[in-house]
LODRENDO-638001 format. One record per residue (C-alpha): residue number from 1; residue in one letter; x negated, y negated, z. Coordinates in Angstrom, 1 decimal. Example, Ala and Ser with C-alpha at 12.3 -4.5 7.8 and 13.67 -1.06 7.14 Angstrom:
<rs>
> n;res;u;v;w
> 1;A;-12.3;4.5;7.8
> 2;S;-13.7;1.1;7.1
</rs>
This chain:
<rs>
> n;res;u;v;w
> 1;X;-0.3;10.9;15.6
> 2;X;3.0;9.9;17.1
> 3;X;1.4;9.0;20.5
> 4;X;-1.0;6.7;18.6
> 5;X;1.9;5.2;16.7
> 6;X;3.8;4.4;19.9
> 7;X;1.0;1.9;20.6
> 8;X;1.6;0.4;17.1
> 9;X;5.1;-0.5;18.2
> 10;X;3.9;-2.1;21.4
> 11;X;1.1;-4.0;19.7
> 12;X;3.0;-5.2;16.7
> 13;X;6.6;-5.5;18.0
> 14;X;6.0;-8.8;19.8
> 15;X;4.4;-10.3;16.7
> 16;X;7.0;-9.3;14.2
> 17;X;9.4;-12.2;14.7
> 18;X;6.6;-14.7;14.5
> 19;X;5.2;-13.2;11.3
> 20;X;8.5;-13.0;9.7
> 21;X;9.3;-16.5;10.6
> 22;X;6.0;-17.7;9.2
> 23;X;6.6;-16.3;5.8
> 24;X;10.4;-16.6;5.8
> 25;X;10.3;-20.4;6.3
> 26;X;8.3;-20.8;3.1
> 27;X;11.0;-19.8;0.7
> 28;X;14.1;-21.8;1.4
> 29;X;14.7;-22.1;-2.4
> 30;X;15.7;-18.5;-2.8
> 31;X;19.2;-19.4;-3.9
> 32;X;17.6;-21.1;-6.9
> 33;X;15.8;-18.0;-8.1
> 34;X;18.5;-16.9;-10.6
> 35;X;18.4;-20.3;-12.3
> 36;X;14.6;-20.4;-12.4
> 37;X;14.5;-17.0;-14.1
> 38;X;16.9;-18.1;-16.9
> 39;X;19.1;-15.1;-16.2
> 40;X;22.8;-15.3;-15.4
> 41;X;24.1;-14.0;-12.0
> 42;X;25.1;-10.7;-13.5
> 43;X;21.6;-10.0;-14.8
> 44;X;19.7;-11.5;-11.8
> 45;X;18.0;-9.0;-9.4
> 46;X;17.8;-11.8;-6.9
> 47;X;21.6;-12.3;-7.0
> 48;X;22.2;-8.6;-6.9
> 49;X;20.0;-8.1;-3.8
> 50;X;21.5;-11.1;-2.0
> 51;X;25.0;-10.0;-2.8
> 52;X;24.5;-6.6;-1.2
> 53;X;22.4;-8.0;1.6
> 54;X;19.6;-5.5;1.4
> 55;X;16.2;-5.1;-0.4
> 56;X;15.7;-1.3;-0.8
> 57;X;12.0;-0.6;-0.8
> 58;X;10.7;2.6;-2.4
> 59;X;7.8;4.1;-0.4
> 60;X;5.9;7.3;0.5
> 61;X;4.2;8.0;3.8
> 62;X;1.0;6.1;3.4
> 63;X;-0.9;4.8;6.4
> 64;X;-1.9;2.0;6.8
> 65;X;0.5;0.6;4.2
> 66;X;3.8;2.3;5.1
> 67;X;4.2;4.7;8.0
> 68;X;6.6;5.3;11.0
> 69;X;6.0;4.5;14.6
> 70;X;7.2;6.6;17.5
> 71;X;10.7;5.1;17.3
> 72;X;11.0;5.8;13.5
> 73;X;10.5;2.2;12.5
> 74;X;8.6;1.7;9.3
> 75;X;5.5;-0.4;9.9
> 76;X;2.2;-1.1;8.0
> 77;X;0.7;-3.8;5.9
> 78;X;3.1;-3.3;3.0
> 79;X;6.1;-2.6;5.2
> 80;X;5.6;-5.7;7.3
> 81;X;5.1;-7.8;4.1
> 82;X;8.3;-6.3;2.6
> 83;X;10.3;-7.2;5.8
> 84;X;9.0;-10.7;5.7
> 85;X;9.8;-11.1;1.9
> 86;X;13.3;-9.7;2.5
> 87;X;13.8;-12.2;5.4
> 88;X;12.7;-15.0;3.0
> 89;X;15.5;-14.0;0.7
> 90;X;18.1;-13.9;3.5
> 91;X;18.5;-10.1;3.3
> 92;X;17.3;-7.0;5.3
> 93;X;14.6;-4.6;4.1
> 94;X;15.6;-1.0;3.9
> 95;X;13.0;1.7;3.3
> 96;X;13.6;4.7;1.1
> 97;X;11.3;7.7;0.7
> 98;X;10.9;8.5;-3.0
> 99;X;9.2;11.1;-5.2
> 100;X;6.2;9.0;-6.4
> 101;X;6.4;10.6;-9.9
> 102;X;10.0;9.4;-10.2
> 103;X;9.5;5.8;-9.0
> 104;X;10.4;4.2;-12.4
> 105;X;13.6;6.3;-12.6
> 106;X;14.5;5.4;-9.0
> 107;X;13.9;1.7;-9.8
> 108;X;15.9;1.6;-13.1
> 109;X;18.7;3.6;-11.6
> 110;X;19.0;1.1;-8.7
> 111;X;18.4;3.7;-6.0
> 112;X;15.7;1.2;-4.9
> 113;X;15.0;-2.4;-5.7
> 114;X;11.2;-2.5;-5.5
> 115;X;8.2;-0.1;-5.4
> 116;X;5.9;-1.4;-2.6
> 117;X;3.5;1.3;-1.5
> 118;X;-0.1;0.6;-2.3
> 119;X;0.7;1.0;-6.0
> 120;X;-2.3;0.8;-8.4
> 121;X;-1.8;-1.6;-11.3
> 122;X;-2.4;0.8;-14.2
> 123;X;-1.5;0.1;-17.8
> 124;X;1.3;2.7;-17.5
> 125;X;2.7;1.0;-14.4
> 126;X;2.6;-2.5;-15.9
> 127;X;4.4;-1.3;-19.1
> 128;X;7.2;0.3;-17.1
> 129;X;7.8;-2.3;-14.4
> 130;X;7.7;-6.1;-13.8
> 131;X;4.7;-6.3;-11.6
> 132;X;3.6;-8.9;-9.1
> 133;X;0.1;-10.5;-9.0
> 134;X;-2.5;-8.2;-7.5
> 135;X;-2.6;-8.6;-3.7
> 136;X;-5.1;-6.0;-2.5
> 137;X;-8.1;-4.1;-3.8
> 138;X;-8.7;-0.4;-3.4
> 139;X;-10.7;2.6;-4.8
> 140;X;-10.0;6.3;-5.2
> 141;X;-12.4;8.4;-3.0
> 142;X;-13.2;12.0;-2.6
> 143;X;-12.3;13.7;0.7
> 144;X;-14.3;16.8;1.8
> 145;X;-15.0;18.6;5.1
> 146;X;-17.6;16.7;7.1
> 147;X;-20.0;19.6;7.3
> 148;X;-20.2;19.8;3.5
> 149;X;-20.4;16.1;2.8
> 150;X;-24.1;16.1;2.1
> 151;X;-23.6;18.3;-0.9
> 152;X;-21.1;16.0;-2.5
> 153;X;-22.6;12.5;-2.9
> 154;X;-22.0;11.7;-6.5
> 155;X;-19.4;12.3;-9.2
> 156;X;-21.4;15.0;-10.9
> 157;X;-21.6;17.1;-7.7
> 158;X;-17.9;17.2;-7.2
> 159;X;-16.8;18.3;-10.6
> 160;X;-16.8;22.0;-9.6
> 161;X;-14.5;21.5;-6.7
> 162;X;-10.8;22.4;-6.6
> 163;X;-8.8;19.3;-5.7
> 164;X;-5.4;18.4;-4.2
> 165;X;-3.9;15.3;-5.7
> 166;X;-0.7;13.4;-5.4
> 167;X;1.6;13.8;-8.4
> 168;X;1.6;10.8;-10.6
> 169;X;-1.2;9.1;-8.7
> 170;X;-4.3;7.2;-9.7
> 171;X;-6.2;9.9;-7.9
> 172;X;-4.8;12.5;-10.2
> 173;X;-6.0;10.4;-13.2
> 174;X;-9.5;10.3;-11.8
> 175;X;-9.7;14.0;-11.2
> 176;X;-8.5;14.7;-14.7
> 177;X;-11.2;12.3;-16.0
> 178;X;-13.8;14.4;-14.1
> 179;X;-12.5;17.5;-15.8
> 180;X;-12.1;19.2;-12.4
> 181;X;-9.4;21.7;-11.4
> 182;X;-6.5;20.4;-9.2
> 183;X;-3.2;21.2;-7.6
> 184;X;-0.5;18.5;-7.5
> 185;X;1.2;17.8;-4.2
> 186;X;4.0;15.6;-3.0
> 187;X;1.9;12.8;-1.5
> 188;X;-1.6;11.9;-0.3
> 189;X;-0.9;13.0;3.3
> 190;X;-0.2;16.5;2.0
> 191;X;-3.4;16.4;0.0
> 192;X;-5.3;15.8;3.2
> 193;X;-3.5;18.8;4.8
> 194;X;-4.5;21.0;1.9
> 195;X;-8.2;20.2;2.5
> 196;X;-7.9;20.5;6.3
> 197;X;-6.4;24.0;5.9
> 198;X;-8.9;25.1;3.3
> 199;X;-6.3;25.6;0.6
> 200;X;-8.2;23.0;-1.5
> 201;X;-11.9;22.2;-1.4
> 202;X;-11.4;18.4;-1.8
> 203;X;-8.8;15.7;-2.3
> 204;X;-8.8;12.3;-3.9
> 205;X;-6.9;9.6;-2.1
> 206;X;-6.8;5.8;-1.7
> 207;X;-9.8;4.3;0.2
> 208;X;-7.4;2.4;2.5
> 209;X;-5.7;5.6;3.5
> 210;X;-9.1;7.3;3.9
> 211;X;-10.3;4.6;6.3
> 212;X;-7.2;5.1;8.4
> 213;X;-6.7;8.9;8.3
> 214;X;-10.1;10.7;8.2
> 215;X;-13.1;10.8;10.5
> 216;X;-13.7;10.4;14.2
> 217;X;-10.7;9.1;16.2
> 218;X;-8.2;10.3;13.6
> 219;X;-6.0;13.3;13.0
> 220;X;-8.6;14.6;10.5
> 221;X;-11.8;14.2;12.5
> 222;X;-13.4;17.1;10.5
> 223;X;-12.9;15.4;7.1
> 224;X;-14.8;12.5;5.6
> 225;X;-15.0;10.6;2.3
> 226;X;-18.0;10.5;0.1
> 227;X;-17.7;9.5;-3.6
> 228;X;-15.9;6.4;-4.8
> 229;X;-14.5;7.2;-8.3
> 230;X;-13.2;3.7;-9.4
> 231;X;-12.1;0.3;-8.3
> 232;X;-8.5;-0.9;-8.7
> 233;X;-5.9;-3.3;-7.5
> 234;X;-2.5;-3.0;-5.8
> 235;X;0.6;-4.7;-7.0
> 236;X;4.4;-4.5;-6.3
> 237;X;6.8;-3.3;-9.0
> 238;X;10.3;-4.5;-9.8
> 239;X;12.7;-3.7;-12.7
> 240;X;11.6;-5.0;-16.1
> 241;X;12.7;-8.6;-16.5
> 242;X;13.4;-9.0;-12.7
> 243;X;13.5;-12.5;-11.4
> 244;X;12.3;-11.1;-8.0
> 245;X;8.8;-10.8;-9.4
> 246;X;8.1;-14.6;-9.5
> 247;X;9.8;-14.9;-6.1
> 248;X;7.3;-12.5;-4.7
> 249;X;4.4;-14.2;-6.3
> 250;X;5.5;-17.5;-4.7
> 251;X;6.0;-15.7;-1.4
> 252;X;2.5;-14.2;-1.5
> 253;X;0.9;-17.6;-2.3
> 254;X;2.7;-19.3;0.6
> 255;X;2.0;-16.5;3.1
> 256;X;-1.7;-16.6;2.2
> 257;X;-1.8;-20.3;2.6
> 258;X;-0.1;-20.4;6.0
> 259;X;-2.2;-17.5;7.3
> 260;X;0.6;-15.0;7.8
> 261;X;-0.7;-12.5;5.3
> 262;X;-4.1;-12.4;7.0
> 263;X;-2.5;-11.9;10.4
> 264;X;-0.6;-8.9;9.1
> 265;X;-3.7;-7.5;7.4
> 266;X;-5.8;-7.8;10.6
> 267;X;-3.1;-5.8;12.5
> 268;X;-3.7;-2.8;10.1
> 269;X;-7.4;-3.1;9.5
> 270;X;-7.1;-4.2;5.9
> 271;X;-8.3;-7.8;6.3
> 272;X;-10.0;-9.3;3.3
> 273;X;-13.3;-10.6;2.2
> 274;X;-11.5;-13.3;0.3
> 275;X;-11.9;-13.6;-3.5
> 276;X;-13.8;-16.5;-5.0
> 277;X;-10.8;-18.8;-5.2
> 278;X;-10.4;-18.5;-1.5
> 279;X;-12.9;-19.4;1.2
> 280;X;-15.4;-16.6;1.8
> 281;X;-15.3;-14.5;5.0
> 282;X;-17.2;-11.3;5.8
> 283;X;-15.7;-7.9;5.4
> 284;X;-15.3;-6.3;8.8
> 285;X;-13.6;-3.4;10.5
> 286;X;-10.5;-3.8;12.7
> 287;X;-8.6;-1.0;14.5
> 288;X;-5.3;0.1;13.3
> 289;X;-2.5;-0.3;15.9
> 290;X;-3.1;2.4;18.5
> 291;X;-6.5;3.3;17.1
> 292;X;-10.0;2.6;18.5
> 293;X;-12.2;0.4;16.3
> 294;X;-14.5;2.5;14.2
> 295;X;-16.5;0.5;11.6
> 296;X;-17.8;3.7;10.1
> 297;X;-14.3;4.4;8.8
> 298;X;-14.0;1.1;7.0
> 299;X;-17.6;0.8;5.6
> 300;X;-16.9;-1.4;2.7
> 301;X;-13.3;-0.5;2.0
> 302;X;-11.8;-3.8;3.1
> 303;X;-9.1;-5.2;1.0
> 304;X;-9.5;-8.2;-1.3
> 305;X;-6.4;-10.4;-1.6
> 306;X;-6.2;-11.6;-5.2
> 307;X;-3.4;-14.1;-5.3
> 308;X;-3.9;-16.9;-7.9
> 309;X;-3.4;-20.3;-6.4
> 310;X;-1.5;-22.2;-9.1
</rs>
């Protein structure tokens, strides 16, 4: 995995400054964010972040959204967008690994400033955080050993399996809805390890991660995904009442319009078949940095960017 991620550094490093500049130049009015929000400086998240000079991003290891290359640098679709957003605010992005089940506590306690890690916009999430517009679509999918996949092609057939699921995740919610037995683990990467080792019979993870992490040419060549259990959208979470939320929505809109978001998406194989309010383009597979192209892995799990153009 680390060898493959060394190539990620080589392929993406040269583009990073260009991509950051593309988005960063779009938000020169960052200093006006506190006034726009109607909050005074003491209450403004924008002012707080700019005063300390960092945007602390809460993440878990989640390829292709947030993962480390061979040098330890955090890269990925979400990580690169977060760096570009921080740049647009005149600050530096710092990445903090968190317990996903404690993300709201971390946010409210100001251990982190934002949760940006392929986060599903559930009612629970939206009630606990100030969430951005949806920027990516996803699904929860069932992971099983490849040699058993033919037996598990619909939701009914997987109900009797024992699952590994990430604590506090949308995958856990789907397994609970199935009425299946499950073991909670720290993150989705651990859920895959549980299936690979035979400790659990199946896992439920995000389709974007499944496309990157299982099947031929990956670290889990003997695993595959079968049943899609839902459809959902990703968003980014700030503290309740944060004026950074609107700043990020403006940033998303600008980065879509100038093409920066699509360039980053293509680097990590999550390029979009654009939603109806954007021009249409076909969903197609692209290799992750350091990975051979394998359209079978992506088969329909392309992201849809859903950023309203106001």
